N, C-alpha and C positions, 0 to 999 in steps of 0.2 A: 543217861537221859535223851541222846538223840534219838536211840532205837525208841525208844517209849512215845516221842515226839511223830518219829516215821510212823509207825503203828497207828497212831492217832490219824496221821494225816491220809496214809490209806484207806482209813477208817471211813472217814468223809468223804473220801474220793469216791469210795464204792455204793456208798450213800445214796450221791449226785448221782452218780451212772443209773444207779438202780431206780432213783425216780425221775431220770428220763426215759429210760426203756419203759417204765412201767406207764406213763404217760402217756409215747409214743402207741403203747399197746392199746390203752383208752381209747385214742384216738382213733385207730384203725379198725376196732369192734366196733365202737359210735358210727365209724362210716358203712361199714358193711352192714350194722343193723337199719343204718336208714334206708342204703340200696336195696335191702328185702323187704323191708314193711313201711317205706314211706310212701302214701298211696299217690303219688303223682309219678313217682318214677315209673310204676307199672311191673305187673308181671311178665315174666320173658315166658317163652314157649317150652314145653316139660319134653319128657321121649317119645311120647305117643305124636305129637305134632314134628318132632323135628324126624320121625321115621315119615310120617306124610310127606314133608314137603322134598325129602331126600329123593322120593319115589315121581314127585311132578318135575323137580327141575334137577339139571346136571350140574347146574352151580350152586348147588345147594350139599356141602359135604364139611367135614371136621366142625358141624355142630354151627353151620354158619352160611351167609350168604356170600358170594363172589361176583365181580365185575365182570362184563365179557371181554374186557382187554384187561391188561395186567393193570394195578391200579395201586397207589400209595398215598395215603392222607396230605401226609409232610413233604414237600418237594424243592423245598429249601429256604433260606432266610428272609425272615417277617417284613415285609416292606414299613417301612417311616411310619410313624403315626403322625396323620394330621392333626391340627389344633380347631381343625372344624369336625369333626369326627359327627357330633350333633349340632344341631341348629341352637343360636344363643336363645329363642323362645319356643315354646311346644309350636307346631304345627296346627295351623286351624283345617277342619274338615268339611266339605260340603254335605249340605243334610240331602242324602238320598230321595230320590222322588221314585222307587221301584212299585210297583202294585204287585197285589198279593198274587196274584197270577199273570205269566206272561199270555201272550198271543201265537197262536199257531200261526209257525211258518216266521216266527221273529225269533229276536236274539238280542237280550238288553243285559249290559255287563255294569256290575258296582264294583268298582274295586276298594277294599276296606283298609287294606295296609296291608305291607310286607308281602305275603303269598295269599293272604286271606281274600276270595273273591266270591261275591255271587252271580251266579249266570241264568237266567233266565231266559231258556233255550226252547221256545215254542212255549209250551204249557208247562214244563218242567223246572223246577228251582232246585237248582244244582248249588251246593254250597263246597267253596272248595279252602282246606287249611284252616279252619278259623281257630284264631287264638283273638281271643278277644279282650284279656287281661291287659294289664300292666307292666307285665315283665315276661322277658323268655326266659324261664327259671322253671327248677321244679320247687321253688319255694317264694312265695310274695314278697318275701323281706329285702332281697339280694338277688344279682345276676343285671345283665340287659334290660335296660327304662324303656318304654315306648315314647319315642318324641314326638311327636304327630296325636292328634287325638282320634281315638276309635269311633267312628262315625256310627256305628252300629247296637244297639245292644241282644240281647237273646229276644228279649219283648217285643222288641222294633222291626224283627226279622219276620217272613212269612215261614209259612210250613215249608219245610224244607223235604222235597222229595228223594234226592239223594246228596249225602254227606259224604265227599271224598277226603282221605286222608293220604296224601303222596308218600310220608316217612315218619320215625316215629320221633325226630329230634322236636324240641322242646319249643322251636316256632315254628310249628306246623303242628303239632299236638299236642292241647294245653288239657289238664285233665280239669280244672274248672269248668272252661267252655262246654266241654265234650258233657260233665255231668249236668250241668242247667239245661243242655242245649236238647238231650236225649229224648225229651216229651214232644219234640217238635219234629222229629227225626223219624222219614219213614223207611229210609234204607241206609247203608252204610256200604261206601266200595271201598277196601284198601289192599295193600301188597299182604300177601302171607307174613304171618307171626303178627302182624297189627292186630288182628282179630283177638287175641290174646289179651294184647294191653284191655280194649274192650269191654271184655267179657267179665276182666277182673274189678273192672270198674261200674258191673252193672248193667253193662249194656246185652240187650237178649242176642242168644245167639241166632236167632231165627231173622234178627234186621242187618246180619252182616254178611257181605259178600267178599269172601279174599279171593283174591287173585294172582297167578303168575304172571310172569313178560308174557307179552302178545296172550292173553287169555281174555276173552269178551264176554259180555253179558248185556242184554237188552230188557231193559224197564220201561216200561209206559213208551214203549215206542221209540226210544233212544238207545244207540247202543253205544257203551264203553267199554274202552280196551286200556290193559294197564299195559303201558309201552316203558320201556328200558331206559335208565338213565347212568349215567357215571359217578354212583356217591357210593355213600356207607351210611350206617342206623347205630343208634348206641343211648336208650336214656341210661343205662347201666353201660360204663366203663367198662365192667369186668366180664360184659356179654355182649361185646361186638358185633355188630352184622347179624345177630339173630334173627332180627327183621329185615323183610324185603324192602325196598324204596322203588319208586317210580314217579312216569307222568301219563297222564289221563289223554285218550283221546276219544273224543265225543260226536256223535252224527245222529240228527234228527229227522235226518230225508231233505232237509231245508239249510241246514248251517251244519258246519263242520268246525270243531274247537279243537285246540290241543293247547294243553299245560303240561310244561317240559317237566315240571316239577325240580327238584334240586340237581346240579349236576354238572360237570365238567363239558366241553366240547369236544364231539366224535361223530363219528359216520352214523349215529344211530335217526338222526333227522332227517336224513336223505331215504333211509329204509322207512322211517314212518309215512313217509311221503308214497315212497313207492308201492306200499302195502294199502294207505287209505287215501290217496290221492291228496289234493291242494287243501290246506286250511283257511278256510274263513277269518280265523282269527288264531294267533299265537300267543299263550301267556306265557312269557319266556325269564328264565331264572338271568337275573341283572347285576345283583348284587351281592355284598359281603365276600368279593375276591381277594387274595393275595399271593403275591409270589410262594409265598411259605406252603399255599395249599393248590396251585394251579390247575389241579386236575378234579377238586371237587367244587368247583362253582365257577362257569364261565365267566369270562373278563365281555365287558359291555360289547365292545366289536365282536366277540365270537358269538354271542345272542342275537347280534344282527345277521351273522354269517349262519347260524341254526334257522334263523328265520328264511332265509333265501333258501337253503338245502330244502326246506318242509314245505316249500312253495305257500307262505303263507301270505294271503291278502295284506292283512294289517297284525301289526306286534303291538303290543301292550306289557311293557317290561314290569316285572314283578320281583317281586324279593330285595325289595329298597325302601329308604326313605322312613323307617318305621324302628327299628332295632338297631341301632349301630352292633354287628358281631365280626367286625375286621377294623383295620384303620385307614381305609379312605375315609375323605369327607363325606357327610350324609348324601352331598346331591352329585358327587363324582358317577355314580352310573348312570341317573339322567342327561347329564351333561355330554357323557362321552358316546352313550345310545345313541342321542340323537344328531352328534356330529357325524359317525358311524352310517346310520340312516340316512341321512340327508346326501353323504357320499356313496353309499351303492345303491340309493334309489329306493329304499324300503319303506313301505307309509307305515308312520309310527303314530301312534294313537296315545296322548299322554293325561288321562281323566286327571285329578285332584281326587285324596282319599275320599271317599262317600259320594263323589259324580257317577249319579246315571247315566248311563250311556247307550241309547238305539243304535245299533248296529248301522240300519238303514241310515245313520245320521253321523257315524263316527270321524267321517273328514273334516268336522267343526270340532275335534275334540282334540285340536294339536296344540294347546297354549302352553306357551313355555313358563308355566306360574311360578315354578322355584327360583325363579330368576329374582322375582319380589323382595325374597326373604334372604337370598345369600350372594355375594359377590361373583362375579361372573368374569370372564374375561374378555368378552366382547369390547373392541375399541382399544386394548390394551395392545403392549407392543411386548413380545419375546425377547428377553434380555440375556447375555452370555458375557461371562469372565471366565479369564485361563489367570488361574491364580487371583493376584489384584489388579489385572488389566483388564478393562474391558474393551473389550470388541465389536466391532459392525459386522454383525451378519443379515444377508439378505437371504430369509426362510423361505422355502418353499411352502406353497397354498397346498398342502395335502392333509388327510385324514390324520396324518401321524402326528403332524404339527398343529392339529387343534386338540388333539388327544393328550399330546405335550404341555401344552399353554392351560391346559384343564387340570393336568397333574401340579402343576406349580403354581396354582390360582392364590391359595391360602397360605402359603410360606416359600422362598426359596430351597432349591433343590441342590445339595451338595455334591458332585460328585466325586471320586477319588479314582486317578489314572493311571495307568501303567503304560512305561513304553511297549510296544509288541512290533516286532518286525523291521525297526528300524527308519519306519515310514508313516507310525500311527500311535495315537493315544488312545487306550480301549477305558472303558468305565461301564459299570453297571447302573443303571437309571433304578432300579428294585421293581418299578412295574412293568410290565409286559405292553407294548405299545399296537396300535394295528401295521400290517405292513402291505407296501405293495413292492416287493422286490423287483431289480431291472438291474441290469448289466451295465457296471459302471467303471469305467476309467478315470480314477480321481488325481486330484491334481491337492498342491499345499492349500490347505484353509477349507477342504470339504469338509462337511459333517454328514455322517451317514450314519442310520440306526441297523444294527446286527442281528440277528437271531430275537429282535423281538423287543429285547431288554439291555440290549449295550448300544453306549453311543460311542462313536468314534470320530475322532479329527486328525485328519492328516496331511503332514508336513513332506510327503511324497507321492509316488505315486504306485497306484495297484489296482488291478483290475478283477473285479468280484460282482456278486449279485448283493445290492444293497438295497434301502430306501433310503432316496435324497431325503435329509432333514433341510441343510441350507448351506451357504459359503460365506466364510469370512473373508471380507472386501477390501477392508483397510491396512492389510497387512502384505508384504511381498512374500515369496516364497522363503529368501532367507531372513525375514521378521518371524516368520510360523517358525523356521526351525529353532530360532532362540529362545521364541517364546516359549514354547513347548519342551525344549532341552532333550537331555537323555536321562533324565530320572523320573520321579511320581510327581502326577502334581493334580491339583484341583480344577475342578469345572462347576461354576455355579449358574444355574437358571433359575431365571426369575420372571415376573410379568411387571410392569408399569405403565 
């Protein structure tokens, strides 16, 4: 009897396991079929294209493109999730006022949202990374949803002389938008590999110019150059980096515009300046950053530094305020960009979605419109608790503190700290803050920033290069030692 029951149990177990394995196989097969045949995913380069790319670029090998410097997508632990990733209500857009055509010698900019931008450079209409749908996703029913109004429709846009795609990610290249707008587009400029996707969607090959990094093409007296960026691609996760990525430098003889595309911070911005001279305007990647992928997108302070490196006369931050693709608050990018630009003396323009800006009057487009619908740190004090004890701090008024206040504007930040070296407690903030390191001899109670994301509280003396954040003023040296102790503690930062 026992053996019969055992055999029956084993049989049931095998049936259950077989069902689970079968279900997993079905899911895997469905996923592969989706990637292979779902139209919005798109075709990937084949053997003939791959052979062409290998001849054109020394950075194309192993059937994929590579960055100019060592690169990895995931770089650390993901930042804490803000409870303000999206605004409470959909953000309203302005009504665009662009003409059907610009004027010779003019420059008119309409930021549509995220990276989507209409440039009227002279008489050329240039549309950048248009995503006009409600989601950044291969499907219409799931994925990050637009939280700001889209100020344009395909029908309301003028005829497009050049449509530029920076790379193949879904928040930059949308199947439905391309299908709907193609009849209005005279020419596409894309990185190598993206032409295969467009052709698969029915775009005529005669309309597409595919470029490698630093390659140039002149159309209607406008020079276009594909510039490098530190990033990656992949609509199909099984074929990562099959297509190239990059930014775009444009020059019509009257104005120069530099769109960075997506990417982390490195020396490319200085090299763009060395090759093409100062830009009148830079559209700079400034959102969707995270410590977990610190090299794939610039943090806001790095965007400002990139504008300095590129010698840009004006900066408009893009890649923020439309889709939530990271864990930071929806307005964290613009708050931090504004603070860094002010500290560094960079001219920052901040148009609303849909607002049409004439470059000749760009200095009037500096309104902090996002503050009307968001909690800000203006007029608030930065507070600190060590364990359960609130301490009084004389905070330094610098860029790091302004960024720290923005970081904790929506909710307190609790930092776990450990003793290090017998004279300090060290913990990670998660986010990287701007730094202005100076040689510092510390005293008990000093609070400093180290390596951009580590906060250090001293209860002894040390001499090193740090960025000063402040000093605890209501505790003596012995009280500081008692408060910090010799074990692990927690630090709570918040605004009030």
